[in-house]
C-alpha positions as CSV (number, residue, x, y, z in Angstrom):
1,M,38.4,18.4,36.4
2,S,40.8,15.7,35.3
3,L,43.8,17.9,35.9
4,L,42.7,18.5,39.5
5,F,42.1,14.8,40.1
6,N,45.1,13.3,38.3
7,G,47.6,16.1,37.7
8,L,49.5,16.5,34.5
9,P,49.4,13.5,32.1
10,R,52.6,11.6,31.7
11,G,53.9,11.1,28.2
12,G,51.2,13.0,26.4
13,D,48.8,15.9,26.2
14,E,45.6,14.0,26.7
15,L,43.8,14.5,30.0
16,P,41.9,11.3,30.9
17,C,38.3,11.7,32.0
18,P,38.0,11.2,35.7
19,D,36.2,8.1,37.0
20,T,32.5,8.9,37.5
21,D,32.4,7.8,41.1
22,R,35.5,9.9,41.9
23,A,34.0,12.9,40.1
24,N,30.7,12.6,42.0
25,A,32.6,12.4,45.3
26,F,34.1,15.8,44.6
27,S,31.1,17.4,42.9
28,P,29.1,19.7,45.2
29,L,26.1,19.3,42.9
30,S,26.3,15.5,43.2
31,Q,26.6,15.8,46.9
32,V,23.5,18.0,47.1
33,R,21.5,15.6,44.9
34,E,22.6,12.7,47.2
35,G,21.4,14.6,50.3
36,N,25.0,14.8,51.7
37,Y,25.2,18.6,51.7
38,S,23.2,20.9,54.0
39,T,25.4,24.0,54.3
40,P,23.5,27.2,53.5
41,T,25.3,28.6,50.4
42,C,25.1,31.8,48.4
43,L,26.7,31.8,45.0
44,I,27.9,35.1,43.5
45,F,28.5,34.6,39.8
46,G,29.7,36.9,37.1
47,N,27.9,36.3,33.9
48,Q,31.3,36.6,32.1
49,D,33.1,34.1,34.3
50,E,35.6,32.2,32.2
51,I,36.3,29.5,34.8
52,A,33.0,28.6,36.3
53,P,30.2,28.8,33.8
54,F,27.3,31.1,34.7
55,S,24.9,28.1,34.0
56,K,26.3,26.5,37.2
57,G,23.6,28.5,38.9
58,E,21.7,25.3,38.6
59,F,23.4,24.4,41.9
60,V,21.1,26.9,43.7
61,Q,18.0,25.4,42.2
62,T,19.2,22.0,43.4
63,L,19.8,23.3,46.9
64,E,16.2,24.6,46.9
65,D,14.9,21.3,45.7
66,Q,16.7,19.6,48.5
67,G,15.5,22.1,51.2
68,V,18.9,23.7,51.7
69,Q,19.0,27.5,52.2
70,G,20.7,29.1,49.2
71,G,21.1,32.3,47.3
72,F,22.2,33.3,43.8
73,L,23.5,36.8,42.9
74,P,24.3,37.3,39.2
75,V,26.8,40.1,38.6
76,H,26.5,41.6,35.1
77,G,29.8,41.9,33.2
78,A,31.9,40.3,35.9
79,R,34.6,37.7,35.4
80,H,36.0,35.1,37.7
81,I,37.2,36.5,41.1
82,F,36.0,39.9,40.0
83,D,35.9,41.0,43.7
84,L,39.6,40.9,44.4
85,G,40.2,44.6,43.9
86,L,36.9,45.8,45.4
87,A,36.9,47.7,48.7
88,P,34.1,47.5,51.2
89,G,31.7,50.3,50.6
90,S,32.5,50.7,46.9
91,E,29.8,50.5,44.3
92,G,31.1,47.2,43.0
93,W,31.3,45.8,46.5
94,D,27.8,46.8,47.5
95,A,26.4,45.3,44.3
96,G,28.4,42.2,44.0
97,V,29.9,41.2,47.4
98,G,28.0,42.8,50.2
99,P,24.8,40.7,49.6
100,G,26.9,37.5,50.1
101,Y,28.1,38.8,53.4
102,T,24.5,39.7,54.4
103,F,23.4,36.2,53.5
104,L,26.3,34.7,55.6
105,L,25.6,36.9,58.6
106,E,21.8,36.2,58.5
107,E,22.5,32.4,58.4
108,L,25.0,32.7,61.3
109,A,22.5,34.7,63.3
110,S,19.8,32.1,62.6
111,A,22.0,29.2,63.6
112,L,22.9,31.0,66.9
113,R,19.3,31.6,67.7
114,E,18.5,28.0,67.0
115,S,21.3,26.8,69.3
116,T,20.2,28.7,72.3
């Protein structure tokens, strides 16, 4: 996170920890906890994701606790951005990507019904 906030360190290899307030401002989890996030969100996580730990599925529980529509689809054996090579209609797509699109389309349809 420090690298994203502060860039590469000057004159050393140590990455300073980001200021707590700044980190919270950029943290989706913190924003949900503060009541500042209401966007329906579906997370699709590979249990072998080397970038975003599988345990971050806690975000979905926090969404639920705050009354925000959410979904969580664990994909066994998948790493980060596992879906880049998947084609619509393939087995991997249907198991690990399609449900996310279904979630999105259902949320959009619901929002359209509510707006009319």
